[in-house]
N, C-alpha and C positions, 0 to 999 in steps of 0.2 A: 504494500499499500504506500502511496506517495501523496503527500498533503499537498493540496492546491490552494490552501487559505492563507491569506496574508493580512496582517494587522498593522496599523501605523502606531508605532509607539510614540512618536513625536506628539500625536494629538493627545496623549494622556500624560505628557511631561516626563517621559522616560527617555534618557540619553544613555545608550549602551557603551558610549565611549568615555563616560564620567569615571569609570573604574569602581563605581559603588556596587554593592551587592544588589542583585534584582531577584525578586522572589516571584514565582509563577505558580498558579493553581490551575490543575487541569481536571475537570470533572465530566463525568458522563452519566446521564440519567437513562437507564435501560428502558423504563417505561415510556418515556417521550422521545427516546432515541435523540437527544440533544446534548450537544457538546458545549461547554462553556470554558473559556480560557481567560484567565484574569492575571494582570501583571501589576506590580507595585514595589516601591523601594520599601514600604512598611511591612511589618509582620501581620498587619490585618488585611484580609481580603477585601478589594474594593466592592462597592455595592453593584457596580455595573461591570459586566465582563468586557475585556477587550475584543474578543471574539466569540461568536454564539451561532452555531449552525447545526443542521440535522445531518445525521448520518446512521444508516442502519448497518450494524456490524455483523448481522446474521450471516451474511454471505461470506464473510472473511474469516470467522473463527470456528473452531471445533470445540467439542466438550472439553477436551484436555490437550493443552498445547503450551509451549514456552513462547513468551513475547519479549522482544527487546526493541531498543531504539538506537538510532545512530544519527550523526550529523556530519557535515563536510564544509570546509572553507574553500573548496575548489582550489584555484591557484593562488589564493591569498596567503600571506604569511602571518596573519594574526592567529593568536592561539586563544581558544575559548574553553573555558573551565566550568564543569558543573560542580559546584561546592559539595552539594549532597542532594539526595532525592529519597522519597519514601513513597509507599503505596498503602492504602486502605480501602477496604470495601465494606458495604452494608447492604443488606436486604431490604431495608427500610429507606424509602425515599424522603429524606429529611433535608430541607434547605439549610445552609450554614452561611448564608450571605452576610457579610459585614462583621461577623463575629469571630471567626476561627483563624487562627495563624497556621502557617504551614506545618504539616505534621513533623514531629521530631525526626532526625535522620535515622533510619533504620537500615539503610544499605548505602554502600559507597561504591563509587565507580571504580576506585582502586581495590576494593575488596566486595564484589558484589554478592558474595556467598554470606557475608556476615548479616545476620538477622534479616535475611531477604525473605521475599514471599515464598512460602512453601507451596509447591505445585499441587493440584488438586489430587486426591487419591484416585487410584485406578478404579474402573467401573465396578469392579466386585465389592469394593469397600465403600463406594459413594453411597450416601443415604438415598432412600427412595423418595419418589415425588410426593408421596403422602406424608413422609416425615418433614419434608421441606415445607409443606403447607402448614403443618401443625406448629412450626417454629415461626410462622409469620403472622404478625398481628392482622394484616388486612389482605384476606385471600383475593380480594378483587383487583389487587395491584399485579397479580400474575396472569395476565391476559394473553401474552404472546407465546409462540412455540418454544422458545428457549427456557421460559420459566417453567414450563410443564416438563421439560427434561430433567429438572432438578437443579439444586443450588449450584453443582459443579459447573454445569453449562453457564449459569448466570455468572458465577465468579470468573469463568473464562472470558465471557464477553466483556465484563467490567474491566478485568485486567488488560485485555487487548485494547480496549478503548481508551484506557487511561495512558498506556505506553503510546499508543498511536498519536494521541493528542499532544502528549509531552514531546514527541519527536516533532510534531507540527511546531511546537513552541520553540525547539531548538533551531528549526529551519528559519523561523522568523528572526531569530538572532543572527543566524549565519548570513542570510542574504539581504538583511536590512542595509541600505546604503550608509547608514550612519555608524554600523557596527565596527568597533575597533577592539576594545578590550574590556572584559568583564571583570577580571581579577586586578586588583591594585597593583601588586607586584607582578609586572608583566613578565612572561617567560618566553623562551624560544622553543623550537621544536625539540622532540625527545633526543635527537642525536646531538643537540647542542648542549644539554643538561650535564653531559659528561666532561664538560670543560674543566680546566683546573679550578677556577674559582669564579664565582659571581660577585662582583662589585655593586655596591649600591651607587646610585646617582649621586647621593650626597657626598660620598667618599671622593669620587672622581671630580666632582665639582670644587670641593675643597682643595684637592691635590693641585688643580690647574688653576686656582684663584679665579674660579667663576669663568673658566675657559678664556682667560685674559689673552689679548692679542700679543702681549709681550712674552707669552709662553709658547707661541707657535714656532715649531722648529722645522716644519715641512708642509708641503700641500701635495695632494694628489687629484686625480680626475674625479674621485668620489668621495673626498673627505680631506680633513685637516688633522695634522698631527701635533700634539701639545706635549710639552714636558710638564711632568707632574711629580710632586713629592708627597707621599703618604704621610699625613701628620703624626700618626701613632707610632710608626716604624721609622720614618725618615728615608724609606726605600725610593729611589729614583726610578720613574716609570715613563713610558711614552704611551700617550692616550690617542688613539685614532677616532676621530669623531665623524660619523657618517654624514654625508650630505643629505638633505631632506627630499631629494628626487627618489622616485620609485626605483630607477635604475640604480641609483647609489646604494639604496637599501638592499636590493638584490645582489649587488656585488659583495657588500659586506657580509651578508649571509652566506654567500658562496665561500668567502675567505674564512669565515668562522667554522663552517662545517668541514672544509678541507684541512686547514691548518692544525685544528684542534686534535687531529689524530696523527699528526707527524711528529717524528722525533729525530733530529739529526744536528750535529755540532755545527753545521753550516747554514741552518735555517734560523730566522728570528724566532725566539721562543715567545709563545703566547702565554702570558700569565693568567688572563681572565677576560671577562666580558661583562657587559651590562645593557639591559634592554629595559628602559624604564622612562616614563614621561615622554613617550614618543621619540626618544633618542637610542641609537645603537652606538655603542662605544666598545672598542677592543683595546686591551691593555697588554703592552709588549715590554720586554727589557728595553731600556734605554741604551742605544748604541753610542758610546761616549765620542767616537771619531766620526760621527755622522755618516753620510752616504758617499759612495765611491766617486760619483760625479763631482761632488764638491771638493773632495780630496784631490782629484786631478785637475780641476780647473779654477778652484777658489782659494785654495791654500797658498800661504806666503812662500812655502819652499816646495820644490817638486817632490811628489811621492816617490820615495826610493824604489829602485828596481827590485830589491828583495821583497819589499811589501807587495809589489805588483804581482810578482811571480806567486807568492802565497795566496793572494786574493784570487787569482785565476784558478788555481788548484782547488781552492775551497769551493768556488762556485761549481766547478766541473764536478766535484764529488757530490755536492748537493743535488745537481740535476741527475746524476747517475742514480742516485737514491730514488728520486721522484719517478724516474722512467722505468727503472728496473727492480727496485727492492721493496716498493710498497705493494700492499694487497691489490689496490687498483692503481694503474698507471696514472700519474698526475701530470698533465700538460700545464705548464706555467703561463704561457701566452704572452708575457710582458716583461721579458728578461731584458733588462737595461741597467746602466751604470746607477741611476737614482734609485732603483729597487734593490741595490746590493748595499747593505749597511756593514759598518766597520766597528768592531768592539775596540777595548782598550788596547788590545795587542794587535790590531789591525788585521784580525781574522774576519774573513767574509762571512756575512749572514744574509742569505737570500730571503727577501720579504715581499709584501704586497701580493697576496693570492686572490685579489678580487676578481681578475679574469681567469683564473685557473679552472680546469675541468678535469674530472675524473673519468676514466674509461677503463672497462675491463682489458687485460692484457690480450693481445693478438685480436682485437676487434677493431674495426674502422670507426673512427669519430664521425659524428654528424657534421654537416656543413653548417656553417653560421656566417653571419656578416663579419668580416675581418675587423679585429679590434687589437690595439696596441699602439706602438709608437713607431712613427716613420724613421727609416734608416736601420731598424732592428728586424724588419719583417721580411719573412721569406717570400720570393716572388710567387710560388705556387700557392702560398696561403692567401695572398691578395686576390688570386683568380679563382680559386676553388672554395675558399672559406673553411677548409679542413685543417684544423690544427692537430699536428702530430708531434712525436718526439723529435722528428727531423726538423720541423719548423722552430722548435727550441733550440736545436743544435745551431741553425743559421743565426738566430739572435744571439746566442753565446759567441759565435765566431765574430759577429760585429763588436761585441763587448771585448774580445781578445784584441782586435785591431785597435780599437779605441784606447785601450789601456797601454798597449805598446807604443803607440804613436802619439798620445797625448793630443788627439784631435777628435772632435765630436762626429758622430756618424753622418750628420748633415750640417754643413756650415754654409754661411754666406760668404762668397769670394768678394772681398771689398777691394781687390786690386784693380778691378776694372774701371774704365773712365765713366764718368756721370753717375747717375742714380740707379742704373740698371745693375742689380746684384744677381750673380749666378750662384745656384747651390751647388755645392761640392759633396758628392757622395763618397764616404770613406772607403767603403768596400771596393767601389769602382777604381778609386785612386790607387789603392794598394795592388789591385789587379794590374793596372797599367804600369806600376813600377816593377811588378814581377815579370811582366812581358819584356820590359826593356832591360832586364838584369840588374835592376837597381833596387832590389828589395829591402836591403838595410837602410837605404834612405828613408823609409817610412818611420824608423825608430825616433822616438821623442828626443829632440836635440837638447832639451834641458837636462837629459841624463848624462850628457857628455860621454866619458869613457868608463861610467859605472858598470857597464854590463859587458858580459862576453859575447862576441859576434855569433858564435855557434849557437849560444843559448837563445839569443834575440831572434836568429833566423829560424830556429825551431818553433818558437812561439808564434812568429808571423805566419809560417807555414801551416801551423795548426789553425790559425784564424781564417787563412784562405781555405783550407780543407774543409772547415765547418761552413764556410760561406758559398760552397760550390753551388752553382745554379741547379743541378740535378739533385734532388733530395736522396736518391739511391746512392749517389757517390759520396755522400757526408758520413763521416764516422758516427758510432754510437758515443755517448757521453762516458761510458766505461772506457771505450778505446781512447778517448780524448785524455783521460786520467792516466792511462798507461803511457801515452805519448808524452805527457808533460813530465813524468818522472823518469823517462828514459827506458821504460820497460818495453816499448814498441816503437817502431819506425814510423815516422809520419809518411803517409802515402804520397806517391809522386803527384805533384800538382802541376797540371800543364801550364805553359807559359802564357798562352792565350786563353782568355776566359771563355769556357765552352757555353754553348747555348743551353737554355732551359729545355729540359726534355722529361716528359711524364706521360702516362697512358691517358688516351683521350677519354677512357671510360670513367676517369676520376674528375673530369673537368665538369664541375657542376654549373659554373657560370661562364658564359662566353666572354670574350675581352670586351665586347660592346656592352653587356650587361654589367661587367665590372666598372667600367667607365661611368655607366648610368649610376651604379651604387655610390661611387666617389662623388658625383655631382649632387645625388639626392639625398645621401644618407650619412655622408662622412664629413665631419667638420675638422679641419686640419689647423692646429695652432699656428699663429704667425711668428711664435717665439722661435729664434734660431737654436735655442738650447734644448728644447723639448718639443718636438713636432708629435703630438699625440693625437689620435683620433679614435672614435668608437662608432659603430654602426648604431645610429639612432639620431632622434631630433634633438637631443640635448647637447648643447655646446660644452667643450671641456675647458 
């Protein structure tokens, strides 16, 4: 049975997003076949019901049966809770309007067997119809066929009716446009409850001094990062505050559900989370040396080569873990230097899993609109929308070339005459140097003679190998780790950059469609330092 009845809670002053407890009464009169549903903040049932309608349950119920109810939020992320429920029945038709409060809790959704309604006895033990009449004060009230079959049948009808209409009440909550949260302390889905710790909004507001702008240490496409200090313990934390857009909340929920189950020394550690007062907040360890892009381009002194090598090794190790060692393969989709954090020892910690996706090993990912940062995106990802481990490998290759050269993946060439600025693509530039036999020219000039030429050449060749236009020619991240430590040779990289090659069966979007997607759905940042875009109408 599916309810088709809808009531307007706003008409009676009930706001389901208030966070206050709401009481619901569901009543069914077997003699009149009338359902009444009443809703109130108070423990006293209102005089007038919210909904009142006729329904004959004879065609739906049997003499002996089990009845349950359920609800759904469809694609919404809201969590709705039934605090408690109870059931009672009577063979006397007595109105309780305006006087009774909801029955005390006799059964719980967490423990439905505790004090729950006992199912009717089997037919052999059920009382006869004559016994039923002898226990009824008004025999004239039993006029329909169900009553003649005995109290077991009546109890079954009443039970089914009560649960059916209670289900209808739940659906009203679920599909109301104003529905947000019933419980004061908002919660996330069950897979989020296993997170390390749930912080209170009050704690994080105090830690960040009411999210003061002076505490901002970073910005992302879907949120802002604040430095925080827990008053009671003095612990220093990083608090990521979700933007209020629907897309932003979806990315945060994705990040929380994925990173909460990951454990690796080169991943940013999630301390906890908070979902309260309409806010979604993630709490991480604070990385004292900030992000890799700031260490490369904003520090007073150049980042030493020894630190750069260690950072590249750490990121490769983290990606090998995500791609090959997790129960489900994790595709990061947004690998870039601004998402690589550095701890006090300049160890790399990969973070920002807002665009990450989990897929089963050996299964093809679904196609989506490409999302990420220009300069780090694999060419086949832009065309097909399929993010794989090999698209992550391409992004890592761009990071390798960026770290080794000290140049951003896309830069404006200001050497030209006039105001026409030409964008320079780092991957293309390094490929051109390799073609000319001048690969070491790509090394960061600020490093001087700090590095060994053989080591720098190996790193640059790894970067080119990962940036190969053909995804099938790129190494795995496990192979990259072995190359960086010298356990495996870097594959031969052709002097001339090869053409992109992949099966047409995997091409979900034609080039014309892709251009249309760029024009219609992708907004590209004008900042030369971070050319980010996402499929959708929301600017970044």
